[in-house]
Structures are given as structure tokens and as C-alpha cells.
DOFIMI-163981 format. One record per residue (C-alpha): x, y, z. Coordinates in pm, whole numbers, plus 50000, padded with zeros to 5 digits. Example, Ala and Ser with C-alpha at 12.3 -4.5 7.8 and 13.67 -1.06 7.14 Angstrom:
# DOFIMI-163981
512304955050780513674989450714
# end
This chain:
# DOFIMI-163981
054541335272177057951334272357059861331271979057271361471851055821346471562052841352371445049721333371447046371332071249043951350271424041741312071424044841295471631044491325671874041461323071949041461282871972044501287572217042681315772448039561297472471041441267572573043931281372765042661314272891045791317773084047821321072816046771357372777048571368473073051531345472996051681363172628051161398972794054031394573059056471380172790055501407672538056221434572870059501416772964060861417672638059891456372605061801467972961065101448672820064641462072461063861500172611066111499172894063251506673068064421507173430061121519573574058801497873391060821466373570059611479273891056121482773723056251445773595057401433873941054461449774118051921437973879053381403373877053551395174197050011399274216049141377973896046621343773980049171325573804051801312274078054911304873815054391345573759054321356174088056981333874167058871348073894058191381073991059261375374354062421358974220063291393473998062701413574333064911394074562067271402974301066351434774184070311448374163071321425473921068171428773686067751465173704071511464473583070961439373315067771465273175070291495873213073391484273004074201462672770077421444172930077131407573015079231386073193078711358073004081761354772849083611354273208080871326073296081371305173037085201304073066084681297273484082371265873405085191255373117087691254773361085551237173616084471215373392088431203773337089571206673662086441180173773087491162273488090971157973595090671154773998092571128374120093951125173835097551147873802099441171574018098901211773908101571212673703099301189773454096361208073539098031239573455099431226773137095911215573016094331247973113096841265572907096301241672587092821247572606093131283572619095741281272335093711258272089090451280072183091601310672026093441295271770090421279071593
# end
């Protein structure tokens, strides 16, 4: 369901019968995807309101988490921009710093960071 692949009708019927909560989960996933696909901020607020009242605790918790950080989520829905590149770079720098901790001075750490940047940009 998350991968958005189609199941046969027999498989769907079996799954919905055996796990009735799957239907609500599938609807939640589809609605959330559509909010981002269509950049629909008003639907985001309706989504949060709807799933804050869900009988499924994980969906309620998810909706409450969205509500706590609604400004960031709203920006993610409205804009195609992402800070993923920056966060990846920060993670890489922190990893290098942790591996070098206590083993080198500032100059060696700077040289290693420069080398990593050069090496990543040139293959």
C-alpha cells in the first residue's frame, strides 16, 4: 500500500477482512500523499484535524506530531525546496569530527574536511 502498487481484489478483500484497520491506514497514506502532490495546504489542516480524532493511536500520534510542527510541515507542502542537501553535509561533517575526536588538532581536521569536499565533488 505504501509503495502504491495494486493488489488483486482477492488480496485486498483478505487483508481488509483480517486487518480492518488497514483501510483507515491506506486512506491516511493516500490523503497525505495527495496533500504533497497537489501542494494543498488547506487539506493539510483538514488532514490533521481528521486524524487527530482517529481510533488508531499511531495515526493520532502522527497527526499530533504534524500539529506540533505545523509551520515546517506547511512549508514542506507549499514549496518544493528542501534542506536535505545541507542536512546530509552536516551529518557527514559530524561523522568525520566524531571519528577524529581526540586524535588530531584543528589543522588536520580542516585538511580532512577539505579533502572530503574535494573528493566528493570530483568523483
